[in-house]
C-alpha positions as CSV (number, residue, x, y, z in Angstrom):
1,M,-16.6,-24.6,-2.7
2,P,-17.0,-27.1,0.2
3,E,-16.9,-25.4,3.6
4,P,-13.5,-26.9,4.7
5,S,-11.9,-25.8,1.4
6,R,-13.5,-22.4,1.7
7,R,-12.1,-21.9,5.2
8,A,-8.6,-23.1,4.1
9,A,-8.7,-20.6,1.2
10,I,-9.8,-17.7,3.4
11,F,-7.0,-18.6,5.9
12,A,-4.4,-18.7,3.1
13,A,-5.7,-15.4,1.7
14,F,-5.4,-13.7,5.1
15,A,-1.9,-15.1,5.6
16,A,-0.9,-13.7,2.2
17,V,-2.3,-10.3,2.8
18,Y,-1.0,-10.1,6.4
19,F,2.5,-11.4,6.0
20,I,3.4,-10.9,2.3
21,W,2.2,-7.3,2.3
22,G,3.8,-6.7,5.7
23,S,7.1,-8.1,4.4
24,T,7.1,-5.9,1.3
25,Y,8.5,-2.9,3.2
26,L,11.7,-4.8,4.1
27,A,11.8,-6.3,0.5
28,I,11.7,-2.7,-0.9
29,A,14.6,-1.7,1.4
30,I,16.6,-4.7,0.1
31,A,15.7,-4.0,-3.6
32,I,16.8,-0.4,-3.5
33,E,20.2,-1.2,-2.0
34,T,21.6,-1.4,-5.5
35,L,18.6,-0.4,-7.7
36,P,17.1,3.1,-8.2
37,A,13.9,3.4,-6.2
38,L,11.3,4.6,-8.7
39,T,12.7,2.6,-11.6
40,M,12.6,-0.6,-9.5
41,A,9.0,0.0,-8.6
42,G,8.1,0.9,-12.2
43,V,9.5,-2.4,-13.5
44,R,7.8,-4.3,-10.7
45,F,4.3,-3.0,-11.4
46,L,4.6,-2.8,-15.2
47,I,5.5,-6.5,-15.3
48,A,2.9,-7.5,-12.7
49,G,0.1,-5.4,-14.2
50,G,0.9,-6.4,-17.8
51,A,0.9,-10.1,-16.9
52,M,-2.4,-9.8,-15.1
53,M,-4.0,-8.0,-18.0
54,L,-2.8,-10.5,-20.5
55,W,-4.0,-13.4,-18.3
56,R,-7.5,-11.9,-17.9
57,G,-7.6,-11.0,-21.6
58,T,-6.9,-14.6,-22.6
59,R,-9.7,-15.7,-20.2
60,G,-12.2,-13.6,-22.1
61,D,-12.2,-10.3,-20.1
62,A,-12.9,-7.2,-22.3
63,W,-9.8,-5.1,-23.1
64,P,-10.0,-1.6,-21.5
65,T,-11.5,1.2,-23.5
66,R,-9.8,4.5,-24.1
67,P,-11.6,6.3,-21.2
68,Q,-10.7,3.3,-19.0
69,W,-7.0,3.6,-19.9
70,A,-7.3,7.3,-18.9
71,A,-9.0,6.4,-15.6
72,G,-6.4,3.6,-15.0
73,A,-3.6,6.2,-15.5
74,L,-5.2,8.5,-12.9
75,V,-5.9,5.9,-10.3
76,G,-2.6,4.0,-11.0
77,G,-0.7,7.3,-10.7
78,L,-2.2,8.0,-7.3
79,L,-1.8,4.5,-6.0
80,F,1.5,3.4,-7.4
81,V,3.4,6.7,-8.2
82,G,2.2,8.7,-5.2
83,G,1.6,5.8,-2.8
84,N,4.2,3.1,-3.5
85,G,6.6,5.5,-5.2
86,G,6.6,7.6,-2.1
87,V,7.4,4.6,0.1
88,C,10.2,3.5,-2.2
89,W,11.8,6.9,-2.3
90,A,11.5,7.5,1.4
91,E,13.0,4.1,2.3
92,Q,16.3,5.5,1.0
93,H,16.2,7.8,4.0
94,V,14.2,6.1,6.8
95,A,13.8,2.6,8.1
96,S,11.2,0.3,6.5
97,G,9.4,-0.3,9.8
98,L,9.0,3.4,10.4
99,V,7.6,3.8,6.9
100,A,5.1,1.1,7.5
101,L,3.8,2.8,10.6
102,L,3.4,6.0,8.7
103,V,1.5,4.2,5.9
104,A,-0.9,3.0,8.5
105,S,-2.4,6.5,8.3
106,V,-4.1,5.5,5.0
107,P,-7.4,4.5,6.7
108,S,-7.5,8.0,8.4
109,W,-7.0,9.7,5.1
110,M,-9.7,7.6,3.5
111,V,-12.2,8.6,6.2
112,L,-11.4,12.3,5.8
113,F,-11.6,12.2,2.0
114,D,-14.8,10.2,2.1
115,W,-16.3,12.7,4.5
116,M,-15.1,15.8,2.5
117,R,-16.4,14.6,-0.9
118,P,-19.8,16.0,-2.1
119,G,-22.5,14.0,-0.4
120,G,-19.9,12.4,1.9
121,R,-20.9,10.5,4.9
122,W,-20.4,11.5,8.5
123,P,-17.8,9.1,10.0
124,G,-19.4,8.8,13.4
125,P,-17.8,9.4,16.8
126,L,-15.8,6.2,17.0
127,V,-14.3,6.4,13.5
128,L,-13.5,10.1,14.0
129,S,-11.9,9.4,17.3
130,G,-9.8,6.7,15.5
131,V,-8.7,9.3,13.0
132,V,-7.6,11.7,15.8
133,V,-5.8,8.9,17.7
134,G,-4.0,7.7,14.5
135,F,-2.7,11.2,13.6
136,A,-1.7,11.7,17.2
137,G,0.5,8.6,16.9
138,V,2.0,9.9,13.7
139,A,2.8,13.2,15.3
140,L,4.5,11.4,18.2
141,L,6.4,9.2,15.7
142,V,7.8,12.1,13.7
143,A,8.2,14.7,16.5
144,P,11.6,16.5,16.1
145,R,14.3,15.1,18.3
146,S,18.1,14.6,18.2
147,G,20.2,11.5,18.4
148,A,19.8,8.1,17.0
149,G,16.0,8.2,17.0
150,A,15.7,11.3,14.8
151,V,13.4,11.0,11.8
152,D,14.0,12.6,8.4
153,L,11.0,14.9,8.4
154,G,11.2,15.4,4.6
155,A,11.0,11.6,4.0
156,A,8.2,11.3,6.5
157,A,6.3,14.0,4.8
158,V,6.7,12.2,1.4
159,V,5.3,9.0,3.0
160,L,2.3,10.8,4.5
161,A,1.6,12.6,1.2
162,G,1.9,9.2,-0.6
163,S,-0.5,7.7,1.9
164,A,-3.0,10.4,1.1
165,C,-2.5,9.7,-2.6
166,W,-3.2,6.0,-1.9
167,A,-6.3,6.8,0.0
168,L,-7.6,9.1,-2.7
169,G,-6.8,6.6,-5.5
170,S,-8.6,3.8,-3.5
171,L,-11.7,5.9,-3.3
172,L,-11.6,6.9,-7.0
173,S,-11.2,3.2,-8.0
174,R,-14.6,2.5,-6.5
175,R,-16.4,4.7,-9.0
176,K,-18.5,2.6,-11.3
177,N,-18.2,2.7,-15.1
178,T,-14.7,4.3,-15.0
179,L,-12.6,1.2,-14.8
180,P,-13.0,-2.3,-16.3
181,S,-15.8,-4.3,-14.7
182,S,-13.4,-7.3,-14.2
183,P,-11.6,-6.7,-10.8
184,A,-8.5,-8.5,-12.0
185,M,-8.3,-6.5,-15.3
186,S,-8.9,-3.3,-13.4
187,V,-6.1,-4.0,-10.9
188,G,-3.8,-5.0,-13.7
189,L,-4.6,-1.8,-15.7
190,Q,-3.9,0.3,-12.6
191,M,-0.6,-1.5,-11.9
192,A,0.6,-1.3,-15.5
193,M,-0.2,2.4,-15.9
194,G,1.3,3.1,-12.5
195,G,4.4,1.2,-13.4
196,L,4.7,3.1,-16.7
197,L,4.3,6.4,-14.9
198,L,6.9,5.4,-12.3
199,L,9.4,4.7,-15.0
200,V,8.7,8.1,-16.5
201,A,9.2,9.7,-13.0
202,G,12.4,7.8,-12.5
203,A,13.7,8.9,-15.9
204,A,12.8,12.5,-15.0
205,L,14.9,12.2,-11.9
206,G,17.8,10.8,-13.8
207,E,17.7,7.4,-12.2
208,P,18.7,5.4,-15.3
209,T,21.8,7.4,-15.9
210,R,23.0,6.7,-12.3
211,M,22.3,3.0,-12.3
212,D,25.3,0.7,-12.5
213,L,24.1,-2.7,-13.7
214,A,27.4,-4.3,-12.7
215,A,26.8,-3.2,-9.1
216,V,23.3,-4.7,-8.9
217,S,23.3,-7.4,-6.2
218,A,21.6,-10.8,-6.4
219,R,19.6,-10.1,-3.3
220,S,18.2,-6.9,-4.8
221,V,17.1,-8.9,-7.9
222,L,15.5,-11.5,-5.7
223,A,13.7,-8.8,-3.7
224,V,12.3,-7.4,-7.0
225,L,11.1,-10.9,-8.0
226,Y,9.5,-11.4,-4.6
227,L,7.8,-8.0,-4.8
228,T,6.5,-8.7,-8.3
229,L,5.3,-12.3,-7.9
230,L,4.2,-12.4,-4.3
231,G,3.8,-8.8,-3.3
232,S,1.8,-7.8,-6.4
233,L,0.3,-10.8,-8.1
234,V,-0.4,-13.2,-5.1
235,A,-1.2,-10.7,-2.4
236,F,-3.4,-8.5,-4.6
237,S,-5.3,-11.6,-5.8
238,A,-5.7,-12.8,-2.2
239,Y,-7.1,-9.4,-1.2
240,A,-9.5,-9.4,-4.1
241,F,-10.7,-12.9,-3.0
242,L,-11.2,-11.7,0.6
243,L,-13.3,-8.7,-0.6
244,R,-15.6,-11.2,-2.3
245,T,-15.9,-13.7,0.6
246,V,-15.6,-11.9,3.9
247,S,-16.9,-8.6,5.3
248,P,-15.1,-5.4,4.3
249,A,-14.2,-4.8,8.0
250,S,-12.5,-8.2,8.2
251,A,-10.6,-7.7,5.0
252,A,-9.4,-4.3,6.2
253,T,-7.7,-5.8,9.2
254,Y,-4.5,-6.0,7.1
255,A,-4.1,-2.2,7.8
256,Y,-3.1,-2.8,11.4
257,V,-1.4,-6.2,11.0
258,N,1.0,-5.1,8.2
259,P,2.8,-2.4,10.3
260,V,3.4,-5.0,13.1
261,V,4.8,-7.5,10.6
262,A,6.9,-4.8,9.0
263,V,8.4,-3.4,12.2
264,A,9.1,-7.0,13.5
265,L,10.9,-7.9,10.3
266,G,12.8,-4.6,10.1
267,S,14.0,-5.2,13.7
268,L,15.2,-8.7,12.9
269,A,17.0,-7.3,9.9
270,G,18.9,-4.8,12.2
271,E,16.8,-1.7,12.0
272,A,16.7,0.4,15.1
273,L,13.6,-0.1,17.3
274,T,13.1,2.7,19.8
275,G,10.6,3.0,22.7
276,R,9.0,6.0,21.0
277,M,8.4,3.8,17.8
278,L,6.7,1.2,19.9
279,V,4.5,3.6,21.7
280,A,3.6,5.6,18.6
281,G,3.1,2.4,16.6
282,A,0.7,1.1,19.2
283,I,-1.3,4.4,19.1
284,I,-1.4,4.4,15.3
285,V,-2.5,0.8,15.1
286,G,-5.1,1.4,17.9
287,G,-6.5,4.3,15.8
288,V,-6.8,2.1,12.8
289,A,-8.6,-0.6,14.9
290,M,-11.0,2.0,16.1
291,I,-11.7,3.1,12.5
292,T,-12.2,-0.5,11.4
293,L,-14.6,-1.3,14.3
294,G,-16.5,1.9,13.8
295,R,-17.0,1.2,10.1
296,A,-18.1,-2.4,10.8
297,R,-21.0,-1.2,13.0
298,P,-24.4,-0.7,11.2
299,P,-25.5,2.9,10.9
300,A,-27.6,4.2,13.7
301,K,-31.4,4.4,12.9
302,T,-32.9,7.9,12.8
């Protein structure tokens, strides 16, 4: 690819990952206004994942083996049932911008899980400090208080648990020989299996019986289309492209841009924006930046 075209492609990919993923929190809030949360997410990921698998299959990628289907179900369950499903369920009770700030704890969870695994690596002082700072910001954000700024602690706990699931699923997805070698087929498998499991979870909670198709609004349907086409297919493809063309630390910068975009869009949509949210959000994003910078540094020579 010529250098100008390469730069343009990288710029477009960053824009997609930064702003499309940042906007998905508000899009989820709009989608679940008239659609059940887990069922909506299940339909989104099953369609997106299935379409990606069919596309890659027609391009010659090998179809997943039985063990790979099982691995896809495990990783997809963690990522999309625990992670995204937790976000969708929680947004029924808390604002989308606040959820995005809590999800910014994912890099901290990844550091802890990577450290705790057998043979895990010591994160280093800067990264460990970023983890402490990030969780301090989370604690400030959800600290009990009365009035308009009170946070539903149960919903916040679901988001944090879902963020831990996303971090664990992300680490498991890096294991070699467990998922398809094609990155696109692997992501499609994870989304498809996650979507199927989300539909099962939604059915277990009785969501289909409570859904009134006549009451589904056009804006909710448009939000689901946006989440499926742009949030899943376009943004995930852009992120995969960035992982192949820029440093991991540069690609990971989405983790502290997305919350800023989500909070800004939520505020424009009428969500409450308190001083505590701004301070806590700055602390959380600062912690993520410390983790990203610390991981970008080469390991010290011994």
